[in-house]
N, C-alpha and C positions, 0 to 999 in steps of 0.2 A: 504494500500500500504506500502511495506517495505521501510526502509530508503535507501538512495542512497549509494551503496557500493563503489563507486569510489571517495569518499571524505574522507579525513583523519579527525582527531579530530579538526583541525584548519579550516576545510571547504575547504581545497585545494585538488586538483586532486591527486589521487594515483592509482597505478596499484594494483588491488586486489591480495592478496597472495592466490594462489590455491594449495600450497604445501601440505596441509592436506587432500585434496580431493582425492578420489579414481579415478583411470583411468577406464572409462567406455566407451562403444560404444555410440556415440552421433550422431544425424542426425538433419539436419534442411532443410526445404523447403521454398523458398521465390518466389515471383512472382512480375512482373511489366509489364507495357505496354508502347509502343511508339505509340501514335496516330498520324496519318498522313492523307494526302489527298488520296482519292481513287486511283488516278493515280500513286502516289508514292508507295502505297501498291502493286499495280500491278507490278511495276518495281522490287520491292523487291522479290515478289513471283516468277516472271519469270526470275530473274537473269539479269535484264537489266540495272543495275547501271554501270556507266563507271568505278567506282573504283573497281569493282569486285563483288564477291559473298558476299553480305551483311551479311547473316546469318552465313556463314562459318567463316568470320572474327570476327563477334560478339561472336561466340561460343568460339573461342580461347581467345579473349579478356576477356570474362567472367570468363573463367578458370584462366587466369592470375590474374584477379582482386581478385578472391577468395584466391589464393595463396599469394597475396601481402597485404592482409587485415591488418595485423599487422604493415605494413610499412606506412599505410595511416590513420589508426584509432588509435590515441595515446595510449589508454588504453587496446587494444586487445593484447592477448598473441600470440606469434608466434606458429603456429600449424603445425604438420606434417599430412597433410590431406590424408585420405585413398582414397577418390574418389570424383569426381565432375561430375555431369551430368547436362547439360543445354539443354533445349528443347524450341523450338519456335513453335508457332501456329499463322497462319494468321487468324485474326478475321475480316471477311468482314462486319459483322453487326456493329462493333465498329470502323471500318477502323483503325485497330491497329495490331501491332505485339505483341503477348503475349509471355512473357519470364518466364520460370520456371527453377529455379536452385535447385538442391538437392546436399547437401554436407555432407559427413560422415567423422568421425574421431574417434579414440580411444584415449581419452585424459582426462585431469582433468578439462577442461572447454569446453563450447559448441561452436557450429559453426554457430550460428544465424547470426553473423556479416559477416562471410564469404559467406553465402548464399545471404544475402542482397547486399554485395559488388559485387558478381558475376552478379546478376541481374542489378545492377546499371551500372556497367562497360559495360555489353553487350548492355544495352539500350543507353548509351552514344555513343557507337561505331556505333550502328544503326543510331543515329542522325548524327554523323560525316560523315558517308558514304553516307547519303541521303540529307544532308543540301544544296547541290548545286541545287537540284530540289525542295526542300520543307523546307523553313526556319520557317514555322509555326508549325512544329511537336511539340508535347508535350510529355515529359517523365513523367509518373505518375503511381499511384496505387502501388508503391513499398511497399511490406508488407511481414511480416512473416506469412506463412500459417501453418507450423507445426514445432515442435521441440520435440525431445525425448532424453532421457538419462540424467544423472546427478541428483543432489539432488531435483531439482524442478520438475522432472518428465516430463510428456508428455503435450504438448499444441497443440491443433488443433483449428484454427480460425473458429469461427462460421460463417456459410455461410448464407447470407440473401436470403430469398425466392424471386422468381420472375426474377432472372437473370439480365442481363443488366450490365451497367457500375459498379454498386456497388457490384456486385456478383464476388467474387474472384475466384470461380471455375466454 
């Protein structure tokens, strides 16, 4: 494992200098889930929440979360994002809403944190919009699935065989 790049010679936090890096096309895909009661999942799926269309609001919130990542994660560089796509899938087997965010940029640094922030904010928005009927929801499984571009190249998370909760795809 490489050393931590966000620490200076004194062991204190620093923002990494990306000035010498080339601008390249970079992409990251992240996912997460919000586990809930079957009745709550049905309300989300059918648009029955009193606060409104849960997934439509969560989609906009996730996009905003990606765009604001540098404002909430101290060592992230502000990026001019090329595009953000957030998709939701209702998983009846796991009684969860699955969230997948894909973020692209042409920059000197990657967009992994932006994809993870998009998923996290979308998941928290789902929780917020549904908490009146289900306070036992669990936000989880937030993880990077893929990234490409930059010096470190391509990463694709290995998928476990057998499906279920531990399978990310």
